[in-house]
C-alpha positions in Angstrom: 115.1 45.2 197.0 115.9 43.6 193.6 116.0 45.6 190.4 112.9 43.6 189.3 111.1 44.7 192.4 112.0 48.4 191.7 110.7 48.0 188.2 107.3 47.0 189.6 107.0 50.3 191.4 107.3 52.4 188.2 104.1 54.1 187.0 102.3 51.5 184.9 101.5 54.1 182.2 105.2 54.8 181.7 106.3 51.2 181.2 105.8 51.4 177.5 106.5 55.2 177.2 108.8 55.6 174.2 110.1 59.1 175.0 111.0 61.9 172.5 113.2 61.3 169.4 115.8 64.1 169.6 118.2 65.1 166.8 121.5 63.4 166.2 124.7 64.9 167.7 127.4 65.0 165.1 130.1 63.8 167.5 128.3 60.4 167.8 128.8 59.8 164.0 132.6 59.8 164.1 133.7 57.0 161.8 130.2 56.1 160.7 129.9 58.6 157.8 131.9 59.5 154.7 133.1 62.8 156.0 134.9 64.1 159.1 132.7 65.1 162.0 133.6 68.8 161.5 132.3 68.6 157.9 128.9 67.3 158.8 126.0 69.5 157.7 123.4 69.5 160.4 119.9 70.2 159.0 117.8 68.0 161.4 117.0 70.2 164.3 116.0 73.7 163.0 119.0 75.3 164.5 120.4 78.6 163.4 123.4 77.8 161.0 124.9 81.3 161.7 125.1 80.7 165.4 124.5 83.4 168.1 125.5 87.1 168.1 129.2 87.7 168.4 128.4 89.7 171.5 127.2 86.6 173.3 130.5 84.8 172.9 132.5 87.8 174.2 130.1 88.4 177.2 130.2 84.8 178.2 134.0 84.7 178.1 134.1 87.8 180.3 131.4 86.7 182.7 132.7 86.7 186.3 129.7 85.5 188.2 129.0 82.0 186.9 129.4 80.9 190.5 126.4 82.8 191.7 122.8 81.7 191.4 120.7 83.7 189.0 117.7 85.9 190.1 115.0 83.4 190.7 112.3 86.0 190.1 113.8 86.8 186.6 113.3 90.5 187.3 115.7 91.9 184.7 115.1 89.2 182.2 111.3 89.7 182.2 111.9 93.5 181.9 114.1 93.0 178.8 111.7 90.5 177.3 108.8 93.0 177.9 110.7 95.7 176.0 111.4 93.3 173.1 107.8 91.9 172.8 105.9 95.1 173.8 104.1 93.1 176.5 104.2 94.1 180.2 106.7 92.1 182.2 104.0 90.8 184.6 102.8 88.7 181.7 106.2 87.0 181.2 107.8 83.8 182.6 111.0 82.3 181.2 112.2 78.8 181.2 115.0 76.4 180.3 113.7 76.2 176.8 110.0 76.5 175.9 109.7 72.7 176.4 110.1 73.4 180.1 107.3 75.9 180.0 105.0 73.4 178.2 105.5 71.0 181.1 105.0 73.7 183.7 101.7 74.8 182.1 100.4 71.3 181.9 101.3 70.6 185.5 99.4 73.7 186.4 96.2 72.7 184.6 96.2 68.9 184.3 95.1 66.3 186.8 94.7 62.7 186.0 92.1 62.1 183.3 91.9 65.7 182.1 91.9 66.0 178.3 94.4 67.9 176.1 93.5 68.5 172.5 96.4 68.2 170.1 96.1 69.1 166.4 98.2 66.3 164.8 100.7 66.0 163.2 102.5 68.6 165.3 105.4 69.1 167.7 106.0 65.8 169.6 106.6 67.5 173.0 102.9 68.3 173.4 102.0 64.6 173.6 105.2 63.7 175.4 104.5 66.2 178.3 100.8 65.5 178.4 101.4 61.8 179.0 104.0 62.5 181.7 101.6 64.9 183.5 98.9 62.2 183.5 96.7 63.9 180.9 94.6 62.2 178.2 95.4 63.1 174.7 92.6 63.9 172.2 94.2 63.9 168.7 92.4 66.0 166.1 93.8 65.3 162.7 94.8 68.2 160.4 93.7 68.2 156.8 95.7 67.1 153.8 97.6 70.4 153.7 98.1 70.2 157.5 95.7 73.0 158.3 94.1 72.8 161.8 90.5 71.6 161.7 88.9 74.2 163.8 85.4 72.7 163.6 86.8 69.3 164.8 88.7 71.0 167.6 85.5 72.7 168.8 83.5 69.4 168.6 86.1 67.6 170.7 85.9 70.1 173.6 83.9 68.8 176.6 84.0 69.2 180.4 87.2 67.3 180.7 89.1 69.6 178.2 91.8 71.6 179.9 94.1 72.6 177.1 94.4 73.1 173.3 97.8 73.1 171.8 98.4 75.0 168.6 101.9 75.4 167.0 102.0 78.5 164.8 103.8 77.9 162.5 103.2 74.2 162.9 106.2 71.9 163.4 107.1 69.8 161.4 105.0 71.1 158.5 105.8 74.9 158.6 102.2 76.2 157.8 100.4 78.8 159.9 96.9 79.0 161.3 95.0 82.2 160.6 94.2 84.6 163.5 90.5 84.1 162.6 90.8 80.4 163.3 92.7 80.9 166.5 90.1 83.4 167.8 87.4 80.9 167.0 89.1 78.4 169.3 89.8 81.0 172.0 86.1 81.9 172.0 85.3 78.5 173.4 86.9 79.7 176.8 89.3 76.6 176.9 92.9 77.5 177.7 94.8 77.7 174.4 98.6 77.5 174.2 99.8 79.1 170.9 103.5 78.0 170.4 105.2 80.7 168.3 108.7 79.2 168.4 109.2 80.4 164.8 107.6 83.8 165.2 110.7 85.7 164.0 110.6 83.8 160.7 106.8 84.1 160.1 106.1 87.5 161.6 102.7 86.3 162.7 101.6 86.5 166.4 98.6 86.6 168.6 100.5 88.2 171.5 98.7 91.6 171.3 95.5 89.7 172.1 96.7 88.7 175.6 94.8 91.6 177.3 91.5 90.4 175.6 91.6 86.7 176.3 92.3 85.3 179.8 92.6 81.8 178.2 95.4 82.8 175.8 99.1 81.7 176.4 101.9 82.3 173.9 105.3 80.6 173.8 108.5 81.9 172.3 112.1 80.7 172.2 115.7 82.0 171.6 116.8 78.7 170.2 115.9 79.3 166.5 116.3 83.0 165.6 118.9 83.9 168.1 121.1 80.8 167.8 120.9 79.9 171.5 119.6 76.3 171.2 122.5 75.0 173.3 121.8 77.3 176.2 118.1 76.4 176.4 116.1 79.6 177.0 112.5 80.2 176.1 109.7 82.3 177.5 105.9 82.5 177.7 103.4 85.3 177.6 100.6 84.6 180.0 97.6 86.2 181.8 99.2 87.8 184.9 97.4 85.4 187.2 98.8 82.4 185.3 102.3 84.0 185.2 102.2 84.3 189.0 101.3 80.6 189.4 104.1 79.6 187.1 106.7 81.7 188.9 105.7 79.9 192.1 105.6 76.3 190.7 108.7 76.5 188.4 112.0 74.9 189.4 114.2 77.4 191.3 116.8 79.1 189.2 115.4 77.5 186.1 117.2 79.9 183.7 120.9 79.7 184.2 123.3 82.6 184.3 124.9 81.9 181.0 121.5 82.0 179.3 120.6 85.3 181.0 123.8 86.8 179.7 123.2 85.5 176.2 119.6 86.8 176.1 120.7 90.3 177.2 123.4 90.5 174.6 121.2 89.1 171.9 118.6 91.8 172.6 121.4 94.4 172.2 122.2 93.0 168.8 118.9 92.8 167.1 120.0 94.3 163.8 122.6 91.6 163.4 120.3 88.8 164.4 117.3 89.9 162.5 119.6 90.3 159.4 120.5 86.6 159.8 116.8 85.8 160.0 116.2 87.6 156.7 119.0 85.6 155.2 117.5 82.4 156.4 114.1 83.3 155.0 115.6 84.2 151.7 117.5 80.9 151.6 114.3 79.0 152.7 112.6 80.3 149.5 115.6 79.3 147.3 115.7 75.8 149.0 111.9 75.4 148.4 112.4 76.2 144.7 115.2 73.7 144.3 113.3 71.0 146.1 110.4 71.5 143.8 112.6 70.5 140.9 113.1 67.0 142.3 110.4 64.6 141.1 110.6 62.3 144.1 109.8 65.0 146.7 106.9 67.2 147.3 107.9 70.2 149.5 105.3 72.2 151.4 105.4 76.0 151.7 106.8 77.0 155.1 106.8 80.1 157.3 109.5 78.7 159.6 113.2 77.9 159.2 112.7 74.5 157.7 110.9 72.8 154.9 108.7 69.7 155.1 108.6 67.3 152.2 106.6 64.2 151.3 108.6 61.5 149.7 106.7 60.5 146.5 109.1 57.7 145.4 111.1 55.6 147.8 111.3 55.5 151.6 112.1 58.5 153.8 114.2 56.4 156.0 116.4 55.4 153.1 116.8 58.9 151.9 117.7 60.1 155.4 120.3 57.3 155.7 121.9 58.0 152.3 122.2 61.7 153.1 123.7 60.8 156.6 126.3 58.6 154.9 127.2 61.7 152.9 127.5 63.8 156.1 124.1 65.6 155.7 121.6 65.2 158.6 117.9 65.6 158.0 114.9 64.5 160.0 112.6 61.7 158.7 109.2 60.6 160.0 107.5 57.2 160.0 104.4 57.7 162.1 101.1 57.3 160.3 100.2 60.9 159.7 103.7 61.7 158.5 104.7 58.5 156.9 107.5 58.7 154.4 108.3 62.4 154.8 111.4 64.4 155.7 112.0 67.8 157.3 115.0 69.9 156.2 116.3 72.8 158.3 117.4 75.8 156.3 121.1 76.2 156.3 123.6 78.5 154.6 123.6 78.8 150.8 126.5 76.3 150.6 124.5 73.8 152.7 121.6 74.1 150.3 124.0 73.5 147.3 125.5 70.4 149.0 122.1 69.0 149.9 120.5 69.4 146.4 123.6 67.8 144.9 123.3 64.9 147.2 119.5 64.5 146.6 120.1 64.6 142.8 122.6 61.8 143.2 120.2 59.8 145.4 117.3 60.3 143.0 119.4 59.2 140.1 
């Protein structure tokens, strides 16, 4: 069979599928920017600039069972996560990043033609995974301050609706949705997935409501607060019946041994990690104040570990490129609801200083 023949066998709805725009890896920029690769300041993917707990590095170096498959039932991991969250282990399922759990949940609920309500602009993986799972996206625009439009969400619900996605805090805008609004959506009875990837930075959660709502699902991750983005480990809090289904339908051994070791050591070092979270939150507020002084940007208040800015003068793509040339990576957006905007991850104080200096030079 020719390659052209193989191409004709691909799912027609994926022929024009554009995929997900991931962050830039510094090593790919060698020789393309004004600074050495090791001096690049990476503020484009909401990673923890302080890295993981020192305990993680020591434990991984000493781990003697990387040749053995992990416990597929996640028994110890679920117990540890239960102790951390205060939620019984029977509600918990872990995955290779919360992205994997988003895909798992959609595969569980969605058949072709089922509808998924997405409060846009928001995290791109929701639409990415919905399309891959054969679902139909129903996009409900947020207001001018990026608050979810609860009335419009409720009006969009019909017999085909199988899921409502709600990032809290929202990504890439950083704002939260009140518990009152979330409850109003939950009261419709439609499955609601509340993504709390930035919970440790916001302190806001609906997890205690799990026992009251059989349609509530909550996602968390170790990528941001615990500095484990490279190991890909997230988890979800689900009604027990849904957790059972997910454990049966997930890929075997979906959380690797290194990630299991890292999670356990992270949970033994909460004082250190949460101290870093406090440092990031404090730096977030300082960064917000400095960005407000720049006349060509409008920063939005954030409860996450990043700040979203509208570009008032100039093009976001040009600002992003000029910063990249100086060795500072930020994310920019060009899609209609986010046109000419940038998102800046919170770094260390010295990263903020370098960023603001570079922005001042760019703004003239």
